[in-house]
C-alpha positions as a Markdown table, in Angstrom:
| # | Residue | x | y | z |
|---|---|---|---|---|
| 1 | Met | -17.1 | 19.4 | -26.6 |
| 2 | Glu | -17.0 | 18.1 | -23.5 |
| 3 | Leu | -14.5 | 17.5 | -21.1 |
| 4 | Gln | -14.9 | 14.5 | -19.4 |
| 5 | Pro | -14.9 | 12.3 | -22.4 |
| 6 | Ile | -11.3 | 13.1 | -23.8 |
| 7 | Gln | -10.4 | 13.1 | -20.7 |
| 8 | Asn | -11.0 | 9.6 | -20.6 |
| 9 | Lys | -8.6 | 8.6 | -22.8 |
| 10 | Ile | -5.6 | 10.3 | -21.9 |
| 11 | Tyr | -3.5 | 7.5 | -20.5 |
| 12 | Glu | -0.3 | 8.1 | -18.7 |
| 13 | Ile | 3.0 | 5.9 | -20.2 |
| 14 | Arg | 6.9 | 6.3 | -19.6 |
| 15 | Gly | 5.2 | 8.4 | -16.5 |
| 16 | Gln | 4.0 | 11.2 | -19.3 |
| 17 | Arg | 0.2 | 11.7 | -20.0 |
| 18 | Val | 0.0 | 11.7 | -23.2 |
| 19 | Met | -3.2 | 10.3 | -26.4 |
| 20 | Leu | -2.9 | 7.4 | -28.8 |
| 21 | Asp | -3.3 | 8.5 | -32.4 |
| 22 | Phe | -6.0 | 6.2 | -32.8 |
| 23 | Asp | -8.2 | 8.6 | -29.8 |
| 24 | Leu | -6.8 | 11.6 | -31.3 |
| 25 | Ala | -8.0 | 11.0 | -35.6 |
| 26 | Gln | -11.4 | 10.3 | -33.8 |
| 27 | Ile | -12.0 | 13.5 | -32.3 |
| 28 | Tyr | -10.1 | 14.9 | -34.8 |
| 29 | Gln | -12.8 | 13.5 | -37.4 |
| 30 | Val | -9.9 | 12.1 | -39.4 |
| 31 | Glu | -8.6 | 8.2 | -40.6 |
| 32 | Thr | -5.2 | 7.0 | -37.4 |
| 33 | Arg | -4.2 | 6.0 | -41.9 |
| 34 | Ala | -4.8 | 9.9 | -42.7 |
| 35 | Leu | -3.3 | 10.9 | -39.2 |
| 36 | Lys | -0.1 | 9.1 | -39.0 |
| 37 | Gln | 1.5 | 9.9 | -42.6 |
| 38 | Ala | 0.9 | 14.5 | -41.8 |
| 39 | Val | 2.1 | 13.2 | -38.8 |
| 40 | Arg | 5.6 | 11.6 | -41.0 |
| 41 | Arg | 5.0 | 14.1 | -43.4 |
| 42 | Asn | 6.2 | 16.5 | -41.0 |
| 43 | Ile | 7.5 | 14.2 | -38.4 |
| 44 | Glu | 10.5 | 16.5 | -37.5 |
| 45 | Arg | 7.9 | 18.6 | -35.6 |
| 46 | Phe | 7.6 | 15.6 | -32.8 |
| 47 | Glu | 11.1 | 14.6 | -32.4 |
| 48 | Gly | 12.1 | 13.9 | -28.9 |
| 49 | Glu | 9.8 | 11.9 | -27.1 |
| 50 | Asp | 8.3 | 14.7 | -24.6 |
| 51 | Phe | 6.7 | 14.8 | -27.7 |
| 52 | Met | 5.6 | 11.8 | -29.5 |
| 53 | Phe | 6.5 | 8.6 | -29.0 |
| 54 | Glu | 6.3 | 4.7 | -30.6 |
| 55 | Leu | 4.3 | 1.6 | -27.6 |
| 56 | Ser | 6.2 | -0.6 | -28.1 |
| 57 | Glu | 5.1 | -3.9 | -28.4 |
| 58 | Asp | 4.3 | -5.0 | -24.7 |
| 59 | Glu | 3.9 | -1.3 | -23.7 |
| 60 | Tyr | 0.5 | -1.6 | -25.8 |
| 61 | Ala | 0.1 | -5.4 | -25.0 |
| 62 | Glu | -0.3 | -4.5 | -21.6 |
| 63 | Leu | -2.3 | -1.0 | -22.4 |
| 64 | Lys | -4.7 | -2.8 | -23.7 |
| 65 | Ser | -5.3 | -5.7 | -20.8 |
| 66 | Arg | -5.5 | -2.5 | -19.0 |
| 67 | Leu | -8.7 | -1.2 | -21.1 |
| 68 | Arg | -10.1 | -4.9 | -21.2 |
| 69 | Ser | -10.3 | -4.9 | -17.4 |
| 70 | Gln | -11.9 | -1.8 | -18.0 |
| 71 | Ile | -13.7 | -3.0 | -20.1 |
| 72 | Val | -13.6 | 0.3 | -22.4 |
| 73 | Met | -14.5 | -0.6 | -26.2 |
| 74 | Leu | -12.1 | 0.9 | -29.2 |
| 75 | Glu | -13.5 | 2.5 | -31.4 |
| 76 | Thr | -11.1 | 1.9 | -34.9 |
| 77 | Asp | -10.6 | 2.1 | -39.0 |
| 78 | Gly | -13.5 | -0.8 | -39.0 |
| 79 | Arg | -10.4 | -2.9 | -37.9 |
| 80 | Gly | -11.7 | -4.4 | -34.8 |
| 81 | Lys | -11.7 | -3.6 | -31.3 |
| 82 | Tyr | -8.1 | -2.2 | -32.0 |
| 83 | Pro | -6.0 | -1.1 | -34.0 |
| 84 | Lys | -3.2 | -3.8 | -35.6 |
| 85 | Tyr | -0.1 | -1.8 | -34.7 |
| 86 | Pro | 1.3 | 0.2 | -31.8 |
| 87 | Pro | -0.2 | 3.5 | -31.8 |
| 88 | Phe | 1.7 | 6.1 | -31.7 |
| 89 | Ala | 1.5 | 8.3 | -28.5 |
| 90 | Phe | 1.3 | 12.0 | -28.5 |
| 91 | Thr | 2.3 | 14.3 | -25.0 |
| 92 | Glu | 0.2 | 17.5 | -24.0 |
| 93 | Ile | 2.5 | 19.3 | -26.9 |
| 94 | Gly | 3.1 | 16.6 | -29.4 |
| 95 | Val | -1.3 | 17.6 | -29.3 |
| 96 | Ala | 0.0 | 21.5 | -29.6 |
| 97 | Met | 2.1 | 20.3 | -32.5 |
| 98 | Leu | -0.3 | 18.2 | -34.4 |
| 99 | Ser | -3.0 | 21.9 | -34.9 |
| 100 | Ser | 0.3 | 23.1 | -37.0 |
| 101 | Val | -0.5 | 19.9 | -39.2 |
| 102 | Leu | -5.0 | 19.5 | -38.8 |
| 103 | Arg | -5.3 | 22.3 | -40.0 |
| 104 | Ser | -9.2 | 21.3 | -40.8 |
| 105 | Asn | -11.3 | 23.5 | -38.9 |
| 106 | Thr | -12.9 | 20.3 | -36.7 |
| 107 | Ala | -9.3 | 19.8 | -35.9 |
| 108 | Ile | -8.6 | 22.8 | -34.5 |
| 109 | His | -11.8 | 23.0 | -32.6 |
| 110 | Ala | -10.9 | 19.5 | -31.8 |
| 111 | Asn | -7.0 | 21.1 | -30.5 |
| 112 | Arg | -8.5 | 24.3 | -28.0 |
| 113 | Ala | -11.1 | 21.0 | -26.7 |
| 114 | Ile | -8.0 | 18.6 | -25.7 |
| 115 | Met | -5.1 | 21.2 | -24.1 |
| 116 | Arg | -8.0 | 22.5 | -22.3 |
| 117 | Ala | -8.5 | 18.8 | -21.0 |
| 118 | Phe | -4.8 | 18.6 | -20.6 |
| 119 | Val | -5.0 | 21.9 | -18.0 |
| 120 | Ala | -7.9 | 20.6 | -16.5 |
| 121 | Met | -6.7 | 17.2 | -15.6 |
| 122 | Arg | -3.2 | 18.4 | -14.2 |
| 123 | Asn | -5.1 | 20.8 | -11.6 |
| 124 | Tyr | -6.9 | 17.6 | -10.8 |
| 125 | Ile | -4.3 | 16.2 | -10.5 |
| 126 | Ala | -2.1 | 19.0 | -8.2 |
| 127 | Thr | -5.2 | 19.4 | -6.6 |
| 128 | Thr | -5.3 | 16.0 | -5.7 |
| 129 | Thr | -1.8 | 15.4 | -4.6 |
| 130 | Thr | -2.3 | 18.5 | -2.9 |
| 131 | Val | -4.7 | 17.1 | -0.3 |
| 132 | Thr | -3.3 | 14.0 | -0.1 |
| 133 | Ala | -0.1 | 15.8 | 1.3 |
| 134 | Glu | -2.3 | 17.3 | 3.9 |
| 135 | Ile | -4.7 | 14.3 | 4.4 |
| 136 | Glu | -0.5 | 12.4 | 5.2 |
| 137 | Ala | 0.1 | 15.3 | 7.9 |
| 138 | Ile | -3.3 | 14.7 | 9.5 |
| 139 | Arg | -2.3 | 11.2 | 9.8 |
| 140 | Ala | 1.1 | 11.5 | 11.0 |
| 141 | Lys | -0.1 | 14.4 | 13.7 |
| 142 | Leu | -3.0 | 11.7 | 14.5 |
| 143 | Ala | 0.2 | 9.0 | 14.7 |
| 144 | Leu | 2.0 | 11.0 | 16.9 |
| 145 | Leu | -1.0 | 12.1 | 19.9 |
| 146 | Glu | -1.3 | 8.2 | 19.9 |
| 147 | Arg | 1.8 | 8.4 | 20.4 |
| 148 | Asn | 2.2 | 10.4 | 23.1 |
| 149 | Asp | -1.2 | 9.6 | 25.3 |
| 150 | Glu | 0.3 | 5.7 | 25.2 |
| 151 | Asp | 3.6 | 7.4 | 26.9 |
| 152 | Asn | 0.8 | 9.3 | 29.1 |
| 153 | Met | -1.1 | 6.4 | 30.2 |
| 154 | Glu | 2.4 | 4.4 | 30.6 |
| 155 | Ala | 3.9 | 7.0 | 33.0 |
| 156 | Ile | 0.2 | 7.8 | 34.7 |
| 157 | Asn | 0.0 | 3.9 | 35.6 |
| 158 | Asp | 3.7 | 4.0 | 36.8 |
| 159 | Leu | 3.7 | 6.6 | 39.0 |
| 160 | Ser | -0.2 | 4.8 | 39.8 |
| 161 | Glu | 1.5 | 1.6 | 40.3 |
| 162 | Asp | 4.6 | 3.4 | 42.8 |
| 163 | Met | 2.2 | 5.3 | 44.8 |
| 164 | Arg | 0.0 | 1.9 | 44.6 |
| 165 | Lys | 3.7 | 0.7 | 46.2 |
| 166 | Glu | 4.3 | 2.9 | 49.2 |
| 167 | Ile | 0.4 | 3.0 | 50.1 |
| 168 | Asp | 1.0 | -1.2 | 51.1 |
| 169 | Asn | 4.7 | 0.0 | 52.3 |
| 170 | Ile | 2.5 | 2.2 | 54.9 |
| 171 | Tyr | -0.4 | 0.6 | 55.3 |
| 172 | Leu | 2.7 | -2.9 | 56.4 |
| 173 | Ala | 4.5 | -0.4 | 59.0 |
| 174 | Ile | 1.3 | 0.5 | 60.4 |
| 175 | Ala | 0.0 | -3.2 | 60.4 |
| 176 | Ala | 3.7 | -4.0 | 62.3 |
| 177 | Leu | 2.9 | -1.1 | 64.8 |
| 178 | Ser | -0.2 | -2.7 | 66.1 |
| 179 | Val | 1.5 | -5.6 | 66.5 |
| 180 | Lys | 5.4 | -4.9 | 68.1 |
| 181 | Pro | 4.9 | -6.5 | 71.5 |
| 182 | Gln | 5.3 | -3.9 | 74.3 |
| 183 | Gln | 8.5 | -4.3 | 76.6 |
| 184 | Ala | 7.9 | -4.8 | 80.4 |
| 185 | Glu | 8.3 | -1.3 | 81.8 |
| 186 | Pro | 10.7 | -1.7 | 84.9 |
| 187 | Pro | 8.2 | -1.6 | 88.1 |
| 188 | Arg | 8.2 | 2.4 | 89.5 |
| 189 | Lys | 8.1 | 3.2 | 92.8 |
| 190 | Pro | 4.4 | 4.3 | 94.5 |
| 191 | Ile | 4.2 | 7.7 | 94.3 |
| 192 | Gly | 2.0 | 9.5 | 97.8 |
| 193 | Phe | 2.4 | 8.7 | 101.7 |
| 194 | Asn | 3.3 | 5.3 | 102.3 |
| 195 | Ile | 2.5 | 4.5 | 106.3 |
| 196 | Glu | 4.6 | 1.8 | 107.2 |
| 197 | Pro | 2.8 | -1.5 | 108.4 |
| 198 | Gln | 3.8 | -1.6 | 112.8 |
| 199 | Lys | 5.5 | -3.9 | 114.0 |
């Protein structure tokens, strides 16, 4: 039995991954009514929502709406596209408990495949979660590097601005020196041998 078709029938409801009674009945090759009767006769094995729970009308309506949007057709006991009443939802351990209630060879083989499907899905989700966390860590590092680059560029721009101002001040000082009026120097005594003119 292939795992992918079974995995497609695992839904997340009330924060738990579950399979619905009509899907399980199809896999076990029994009528949904017969599966439900077997569960009710052994209800003490399924006490607690960690084993099994019945969907509310609202949950069932939301599930049908979601399935319709995915264009998924549910094959049921010939009563139309969907069963009339909200189904039972079985968790992984609830499905495991079904093997003690449905004892046909088909049910035993189907149960093994279902357990493998749950395990494969759990492993996939764990791997995906790890990869997602790693991607998020890389994104955070990139964002930090980008911020650092921006800060560095701002610092360089600030430094360049300061340098430009210093250079401008130097040019202004040179310009001021070049146009500075020269002060008149006092007359100097002539140097050398002077001959007084004769009178």
